[in-house]
N, CA, C and O atoms as a MOPAC input file, in Angstrom:
PM7 MOZYME 1SCF
protein

 N     13.27900 1    -2.42300 1    -7.86600 1
 C     13.09500 1    -2.80100 1    -9.24500 1
 C     13.97100 1    -4.03300 1    -9.49500 1
 O     15.16700 1    -4.00600 1    -9.20400 1
 N     13.40100 1    -5.09000 1   -10.02100 1
 C     14.19000 1    -6.31200 1   -10.19800 1
 C     15.22000 1    -6.19500 1   -11.31900 1
 O     15.00900 1    -5.49200 1   -12.30700 1
 N     16.33400 1    -6.89800 1   -11.14600 1
 C     17.37900 1    -6.92800 1   -12.16400 1
 C     17.64600 1    -8.35400 1   -12.63600 1
 O     17.98800 1    -8.58300 1   -13.79600 1
 N     17.48400 1    -9.30900 1   -11.72100 1
 C     17.74400 1   -10.70000 1   -12.05300 1
 C     16.98900 1   -11.61000 1   -11.09800 1
 O     16.46300 1   -11.17200 1   -10.07500 1
 N     16.94900 1   -12.89100 1   -11.45900 1
 C     16.34500 1   -13.91300 1   -10.61400 1
 C     17.45800 1   -14.87200 1   -10.22600 1
 O     18.19900 1   -15.35200 1   -11.08400 1
 N     17.57300 1   -15.15200 1    -8.92900 1
 C     18.57000 1   -16.09700 1    -8.43700 1
 C     17.82800 1   -17.19300 1    -7.68900 1
 O     17.05400 1   -16.92000 1    -6.77200 1
 N     18.07200 1   -18.43600 1    -8.08900 1
 C     17.46600 1   -19.58100 1    -7.41100 1
 C     18.59600 1   -20.50300 1    -6.98900 1
 O     19.46500 1   -20.84100 1    -7.79300 1
 N     18.58300 1   -20.90900 1    -5.72700 1
 C     19.63900 1   -21.75900 1    -5.19300 1
 C     20.65600 1   -20.92000 1    -4.44400 1
 O     20.50900 1   -19.70700 1    -4.29000 1
 N     21.69800 1   -21.60900 1    -3.98100 1
 C     22.71900 1   -20.92600 1    -3.19100 1
 C     24.11000 1   -21.24800 1    -3.71000 1
 O     24.35800 1   -22.30600 1    -4.28900 1
 N     24.99000 1   -20.31600 1    -3.48500 1
 C     26.39900 1   -20.53500 1    -3.79300 1
 C     26.69000 1   -20.71400 1    -5.26900 1
 O     26.01900 1   -20.15200 1    -6.13400 1
 N     27.70800 1   -21.51200 1    -5.53000 1
 C     28.16700 1   -21.70000 1    -6.91200 1
 C     27.16000 1   -22.43100 1    -7.78200 1
 O     27.20000 1   -22.32100 1    -9.00800 1
 N     26.26900 1   -23.16700 1    -7.16700 1
 C     25.28700 1   -23.93800 1    -7.93600 1
 C     24.00900 1   -23.16500 1    -8.20800 1
 O     23.08100 1   -23.69300 1    -8.82000 1
 N     23.95300 1   -21.93200 1    -7.76300 1
 C     22.72900 1   -21.15800 1    -7.97800 1
 C     22.53300 1   -20.87300 1    -9.46700 1
 O     23.48800 1   -20.79000 1   -10.23900 1
 N     21.27200 1   -20.73000 1    -9.83400 1
 C     20.91200 1   -20.39300 1   -11.21100 1
 C     20.55800 1   -18.91600 1   -11.23200 1
 O     19.71800 1   -18.46400 1   -10.45500 1
 N     21.19400 1   -18.16600 1   -12.11600 1
 C     20.94600 1   -16.72500 1   -12.22300 1
 C     20.41400 1   -16.41500 1   -13.61500 1
 O     21.01900 1   -16.77800 1   -14.62400 1
 N     19.27800 1   -15.74100 1   -13.65000 1
 C     18.67100 1   -15.32000 1   -14.90600 1
 C     18.63800 1   -13.79800 1   -14.91500 1
 O     17.95600 1   -13.18100 1   -14.09600 1
 N     19.36300 1   -13.20600 1   -15.82800 1
 C     19.35100 1   -11.75300 1   -15.98900 1
 C     18.05500 1   -11.36300 1   -16.69300 1
 O     17.69800 1   -11.96500 1   -17.70600 1
 N     17.35600 1   -10.37500 1   -16.17500 1
 C     16.15200 1    -9.89400 1   -16.84000 1
 C     16.54300 1    -9.10200 1   -18.08600 1
 O     17.71100 1    -8.75600 1   -18.26700 1
 N     15.57800 1    -8.82300 1   -18.93200 1
 C     15.85500 1    -8.16200 1   -20.20700 1
 C     16.47300 1    -6.77400 1   -20.01300 1
 O     16.43000 1    -6.19800 1   -18.92600 1
 N     17.03900 1    -6.26700 1   -21.08200 1
 C     17.75200 1    -4.99100 1   -21.04600 1
 C     16.87100 1    -3.83100 1   -20.59100 1
 O     17.37700 1    -2.85200 1   -20.04200 1
 N     15.57200 1    -3.92700 1   -20.80900 1
 C     14.69400 1    -2.82500 1   -20.40100 1
 C     14.73100 1    -2.61800 1   -18.88800 1
 O     14.52100 1    -1.49800 1   -18.42100 1
 N     14.99400 1    -3.67000 1   -18.11300 1
 C     15.12700 1    -3.52000 1   -16.66200 1
 C     16.42000 1    -2.79100 1   -16.32600 1
 O     16.42700 1    -1.90500 1   -15.47100 1
 N     17.50300 1    -3.15100 1   -16.98200 1
 C     18.78200 1    -2.47300 1   -16.76300 1
 C     18.66600 1    -0.99000 1   -17.10000 1
 O     19.15600 1    -0.13800 1   -16.35800 1
 N     18.02300 1    -0.69200 1   -18.21000 1
 C     17.84300 1     0.70200 1   -18.60700 1
 C     16.97600 1     1.45300 1   -17.60000 1
 O     17.26500 1     2.60300 1   -17.26900 1
 N     15.92300 1     0.81400 1   -17.11600 1
 C     15.04400 1     1.45400 1   -16.13000 1
 C     15.78900 1     1.69900 1   -14.82100 1
 O     15.62100 1     2.74800 1   -14.19800 1
 N     16.60200 1     0.74500 1   -14.40700 1
 C     17.38800 1     0.90400 1   -13.18100 1
 C     18.36000 1     2.06900 1   -13.33700 1
 O     18.49600 1     2.89100 1   -12.43000 1
 N     19.02800 1     2.14200 1   -14.47200 1
 C     19.96400 1     3.24400 1   -14.72400 1
 C     19.24800 1     4.59500 1   -14.71400 1
 O     19.74600 1     5.55900 1   -14.13300 1
 N     18.09600 1     4.66400 1   -15.34700 1
 C     17.34100 1     5.92300 1   -15.38700 1
 C     16.87200 1     6.32600 1   -13.99000 1
 O     16.91500 1     7.50500 1   -13.63700 1
 N     16.42400 1     5.35100 1   -13.19500 1
 C     15.98600 1     5.65200 1   -11.83000 1
 C     17.16500 1     6.13300 1   -10.98400 1
 O     17.01800 1     7.05200 1   -10.17900 1
 N     18.32600 1     5.51600 1   -11.16500 1
 C     19.51700 1     5.93300 1   -10.41700 1
 C     19.90300 1     7.36300 1   -10.76800 1
 O     20.23600 1     8.15600 1    -9.88800 1
 N     19.85700 1     7.68900 1   -12.04700 1
 C     20.17800 1     9.06100 1   -12.46500 1
 C     19.15500 1    10.04700 1   -11.90800 1
 O     19.51500 1    11.13200 1   -11.45200 1
 N     17.89000 1     9.67000 1   -11.94800 1
 C     16.83300 1    10.55600 1   -11.44100 1
 C     16.97600 1    10.80000 1    -9.94800 1
 O     16.63300 1    11.87300 1    -9.45200 1
 N     17.48900 1     9.79000 1    -9.22300 1
 C     17.63700 1     9.93200 1    -7.77400 1
 C     18.90600 1    10.68300 1    -7.39300 1
 O     19.09600 1    11.04400 1    -6.23200 1
 N     19.77500 1    10.91700 1    -8.37700 1
 C     21.01900 1    11.62400 1    -8.10100 1
 C     22.14400 1    10.71500 1    -7.65600 1
 O     23.18000 1    11.19900 1    -7.19900 1
 N     21.96600 1     9.40600 1    -7.77700 1
 C     23.02300 1     8.46400 1    -7.39900 1
 C     24.21700 1     8.67600 1    -8.32400 1
 O     24.11400 1     8.50700 1    -9.53800 1
 N     25.34200 1     9.04400 1    -7.73800 1
 C     26.55100 1     9.30100 1    -8.51700 1
 C     27.62300 1     8.30700 1    -8.09700 1
 O     27.94900 1     8.20400 1    -6.91500 1
 N     28.15700 1     7.59700 1    -9.03500 1
 C     29.21000 1     6.64200 1    -8.73600 1
 C     28.66800 1     5.27300 1    -8.37700 1
 O     27.49600 1     5.11500 1    -8.03800 1
 N     29.54500 1     4.29100 1    -8.45800 1
 C     29.16400 1     2.90300 1    -8.24000 1
 C     28.64400 1     2.65900 1    -6.83700 1
 O     27.65200 1     1.94900 1    -6.67000 1
 N     29.28200 1     3.22600 1    -5.82200 1
 C     28.85600 1     2.98300 1    -4.44400 1
 C     27.43300 1     3.46800 1    -4.20500 1
 O     26.62600 1     2.74900 1    -3.61500 1
 N     27.12200 1     4.65400 1    -4.64800 1
 C     25.77200 1     5.19500 1    -4.47500 1
 C     24.75900 1     4.37700 1    -5.26700 1
 O     23.63600 1     4.14700 1    -4.81700 1
 N     25.17300 1     3.94600 1    -6.44300 1
 C     24.30600 1     3.16600 1    -7.32500 1
 C     23.95500 1     1.82000 1    -6.69200 1
 O     22.79600 1     1.40700 1    -6.69400 1
 N     24.96000 1     1.14700 1    -6.15600 1
 C     24.74800 1    -0.18700 1    -5.59300 1
 C     24.21000 1    -0.16600 1    -4.16600 1
 O     23.73100 1    -1.19200 1    -3.68200 1
 N     24.27600 1     0.95700 1    -3.49200 1
 C     23.84100 1     1.03900 1    -2.09600 1
 C     22.37000 1     0.68600 1    -1.91900 1
 O     21.97500 1     0.20700 1    -0.85600 1
 N     21.56700 1     0.91200 1    -2.93000 1
 C     20.13200 1     0.65300 1    -2.82800 1
 C     19.72000 1    -0.73600 1    -3.30600 1
 O     18.54000 1    -1.07900 1    -3.23500 1
 N     20.65400 1    -1.53500 1    -3.78600 1
 C     20.31700 1    -2.87800 1    -4.27000 1
 C     19.98500 1    -3.77200 1    -3.08800 1
 O     20.67300 1    -3.74700 1    -2.06700 1
 N     18.93900 1    -4.55300 1    -3.22800 1
 C     18.49900 1    -5.47900 1    -2.18100 1
 C     18.14000 1    -6.81400 1    -2.81100 1
 O     17.74200 1    -6.88200 1    -3.97400 1
 N     18.28500 1    -7.87600 1    -2.02500 1
 C     17.79500 1    -9.18600 1    -2.44100 1
 C     16.42200 1    -9.38700 1    -1.82200 1
 O     16.18400 1    -9.02900 1    -0.66800 1
 N     15.53400 1    -9.95900 1    -2.59700 1
 C     14.20600 1   -10.28400 1    -2.07500 1
 C     14.34800 1   -11.46100 1    -1.11400 1
 O     15.28100 1   -12.25400 1    -1.24100 1
 N     13.43400 1   -11.58200 1    -0.15700 1
 C     13.49000 1   -12.71700 1     0.76300 1
 C     13.40400 1   -14.04600 1     0.00700 1
 O     12.74800 1   -14.13800 1    -1.03100 1
 N     14.06200 1   -15.05600 1     0.53200 1
 C     14.03300 1   -16.38700 1    -0.07700 1
 C     12.65800 1   -17.01700 1     0.07800 1
 O     11.96200 1   -16.79700 1     1.06900 1
 N     12.28500 1   -17.79600 1    -0.91200 1
 C     11.02600 1   -18.54600 1    -0.87400 1
 C     11.28800 1   -19.95700 1    -1.38000 1
 O     12.23800 1   -20.19000 1    -2.12800 1
 N     10.44200 1   -20.89700 1    -0.97000 1
 C     10.53000 1   -22.26800 1    -1.46000 1
 C      9.95900 1   -22.32200 1    -2.87200 1
 O      8.98400 1   -21.63600 1    -3.17700 1
 N     10.56500 1   -23.13500 1    -3.73100 1
 C     10.09000 1   -23.27000 1    -5.10500 1
 C      9.89000 1   -24.73900 1    -5.45200 1
 O     10.50100 1   -25.62400 1    -4.85300 1
 N      9.03200 1   -24.97600 1    -6.42100 1
 C      8.77600 1   -26.32200 1    -6.92400 1
 C      9.64300 1   -26.56600 1    -8.15500 1
 O      9.96200 1   -25.62500 1    -8.88300 1
 N     10.02300 1   -27.80300 1    -8.39200 1
 C     10.77700 1   -28.15400 1    -9.58800 1
 C     12.25700 1   -27.86700 1    -9.43600 1
 O     12.74100 1   -27.54000 1    -8.35200 1
 N     12.96400 1   -27.99800 1   -10.54600 1
 C     14.40800 1   -27.75700 1   -10.52300 1
 C     14.68700 1   -26.26000 1   -10.37700 1
 O     13.82600 1   -25.42500 1   -10.65600 1
 N     15.89000 1   -25.94100 1    -9.93900 1
 C     16.27400 1   -24.53500 1    -9.81100 1
 C     16.18300 1   -23.81900 1   -11.15600 1
 O     15.72700 1   -22.67800 1   -11.22400 1
 N     16.61200 1   -24.48200 1   -12.21800 1
 C     16.56700 1   -23.88200 1   -13.55900 1
 C     15.12700 1   -23.58700 1   -13.96900 1
 O     14.83000 1   -22.49900 1   -14.46400 1
 N     14.23200 1   -24.55600 1   -13.76400 1
 C     12.82300 1   -24.35400 1   -14.11900 1
 C     12.20700 1   -23.22700 1   -13.30400 1
 O     11.47900 1   -22.38900 1   -13.83600 1
 N     12.50300 1   -23.21400 1   -12.01300 1
 C     11.94500 1   -22.18600 1   -11.13400 1
 C     12.45300 1   -20.79900 1   -11.52100 1
 O     11.68500 1   -19.83700 1   -11.53900 1
 N     13.73900 1   -20.69400 1   -11.82900 1
 C     14.31500 1   -19.40100 1   -12.21700 1
 C     13.71200 1   -18.90900 1   -13.52900 1
 O     13.35800 1   -17.73600 1   -13.64700 1
 N     13.59400 1   -19.78600 1   -14.50100 1
 C     13.00700 1   -19.40800 1   -15.79200 1
 C     11.55800 1   -18.96800 1   -15.62200 1
 O     11.13000 1   -17.98000 1   -16.21900 1
 N     10.79900 1   -19.70600 1   -14.80200 1
 C      9.38700 1   -19.37400 1   -14.58500 1
 C      9.23800 1   -18.02200 1   -13.89400 1
 O      8.39000 1   -17.21800 1   -14.27900 1
 N     10.05700 1   -17.76700 1   -12.87600 1
 C      9.96800 1   -16.49400 1   -12.15700 1
 C     10.39900 1   -15.33500 1   -13.04600 1
 O      9.78500 1   -14.26800 1   -13.01200 1
 N     11.43900 1   -15.52900 1   -13.83400 1
 C     11.88000 1   -14.47100 1   -14.74900 1
 C     10.77600 1   -14.13700 1   -15.74800 1
 O     10.53100 1   -12.96500 1   -16.03200 1
 N     10.11200 1   -15.15600 1   -16.28200 1
 C      9.01100 1   -14.92500 1   -17.22900 1
 C      7.85700 1   -14.19300 1   -16.55000 1
 O      7.23000 1   -13.32100 1   -17.15100 1
 N      7.58200 1   -14.54700 1   -15.30500 1
 C      6.51800 1   -13.88500 1   -14.53800 1
 C      6.83600 1   -12.40200 1   -14.33700 1
 O      5.97400 1   -11.54500 1   -14.53500 1
 N      8.06100 1   -12.10700 1   -13.94900 1
 C      8.47000 1   -10.71300 1   -13.72900 1
 C      8.41700 1    -9.93100 1   -15.03600 1
 O      7.93500 1    -8.79900 1   -15.06400 1
 N      8.90800 1   -10.52400 1   -16.11000 1
 C      8.87200 1    -9.85300 1   -17.41900 1
 C      7.44200 1    -9.47800 1   -17.79300 1
 O      7.20400 1    -8.40400 1   -18.34500 1
 N      6.48900 1   -10.36100 1   -17.49300 1
 C      5.08500 1   -10.10000 1   -17.82400 1
 C      4.46300 1    -9.06100 1   -16.89100 1
 O      3.66900 1    -8.22900 1   -17.33100 1
 N      4.81800 1    -9.10400 1   -15.60700 1
 C      4.22600 1    -8.20000 1   -14.61300 1
 C      4.69900 1    -6.75400 1   -14.76000 1
 O      3.95100 1    -5.82200 1   -14.46600 1
 N      5.92300 1    -6.57200 1   -15.21000 1
 C      6.49800 1    -5.22600 1   -15.29500 1
 C      6.40900 1    -4.71800 1   -16.73200 1
 O      7.36100 1    -4.82100 1   -17.50600 1
 N      5.25400 1    -4.17200 1   -17.06400 1
 C      5.09300 1    -3.60100 1   -18.39800 1
 C      5.74800 1    -2.21400 1   -18.44000 1
 O      6.28800 1    -1.73700 1   -17.44100 1
 N      5.69000 1    -1.59500 1   -19.59100 1
 C      6.33900 1    -0.29100 1   -19.78600 1
 C      5.84200 1     0.75400 1   -18.78700 1
 O      6.63800 1     1.50700 1   -18.22800 1
 N      4.53000 1     0.80000 1   -18.56400 1
 C      3.97100 1     1.79600 1   -17.64300 1
 C      4.44200 1     1.57900 1   -16.20800 1
 O      4.71800 1     2.54000 1   -15.49000 1
 N      4.53200 1     0.32700 1   -15.79600 1
 C      4.99300 1     0.04800 1   -14.42700 1
 C      6.45400 1     0.46200 1   -14.26200 1
 O      6.82200 1     1.04400 1   -13.24100 1
 N      7.27800 1     0.16800 1   -15.25200 1
 C      8.67800 1     0.58400 1   -15.17000 1
 C      8.80400 1     2.10300 1   -15.17600 1
 O      9.62300 1     2.65600 1   -14.44100 1
 N      8.00600 1     2.78300 1   -15.99300 1
 C      8.03300 1     4.25400 1   -16.01800 1
 C      7.65000 1     4.82800 1   -14.65500 1
 O      8.25600 1     5.79600 1   -14.19500 1
 N      6.64600 1     4.23000 1   -14.01000 1
 C      6.23000 1     4.69900 1   -12.68600 1
 C      7.35200 1     4.50800 1   -11.67300 1
 O      7.57900 1     5.37700 1   -10.83100 1
 N      8.04900 1     3.38900 1   -11.74600 1
 C      9.17200 1     3.15300 1   -10.83700 1
 C     10.30700 1     4.14500 1   -11.09100 1
 O     10.91000 1     4.66100 1   -10.15000 1
 N     10.59000 1     4.40300 1   -12.34500 1
 C     11.64500 1     5.37200 1   -12.68400 1
 C     11.30800 1     6.73700 1   -12.10000 1
 O     12.16800 1     7.39400 1   -11.51400 1
 N     10.06300 1     7.16100 1   -12.25800 1
 C      9.67300 1     8.49400 1   -11.77200 1
 C      9.67600 1     8.57700 1   -10.24900 1
 O      9.67300 1     9.67000 1    -9.68300 1
 N      9.68300 1     7.41500 1    -9.58400 1
 C      9.72500 1     7.38300 1    -8.12400 1
 C     11.10400 1     6.91600 1    -7.63600 1
 O     11.22400 1     6.33500 1    -6.55700 1
 N     12.13300 1     7.17400 1    -8.43500 1
 C     13.52000 1     6.82500 1    -8.10000 1
 C     13.72200 1     5.33700 1    -7.84000 1
 O     14.59700 1     4.94800 1    -7.06600 1
 N     12.90300 1     4.50100 1    -8.49400 1
 C     13.06300 1     3.05600 1    -8.38400 1
 C     12.23200 1     2.39500 1    -7.31200 1
 O     12.23900 1     1.17000 1    -7.19500 1
 N     11.52000 1     3.17300 1    -6.53100 1
 C     10.72800 1     2.61800 1    -5.42700 1
 C      9.26500 1     2.47000 1    -5.82200 1
 O      8.72100 1     3.28100 1    -6.57000 1
 N      8.64600 1     1.42400 1    -5.30700 1
 C      7.22200 1     1.16600 1    -5.59600 1
 C      6.34100 1     2.11600 1    -4.82700 1
 O      5.11700 1     2.05200 1    -4.94100 1

């Protein structure tokens, strides 16, 4: 389940936090899976593979964040929560 979009590398990377509904869905999925404590919670976090993007890092990050926000409607997030965060 996505939490943020990162474009670029290192200190110059652009990070866009997704809306609060993603954070809430991630928390609910973690609780449903029985993840207790920070280590268990973060153990399942993964970065998606890097891809080439067009335009500036800021433009690419904003565009991808908007795409994810549109793709993950309430029903999709509910389905992920019920499956402990996995697709």
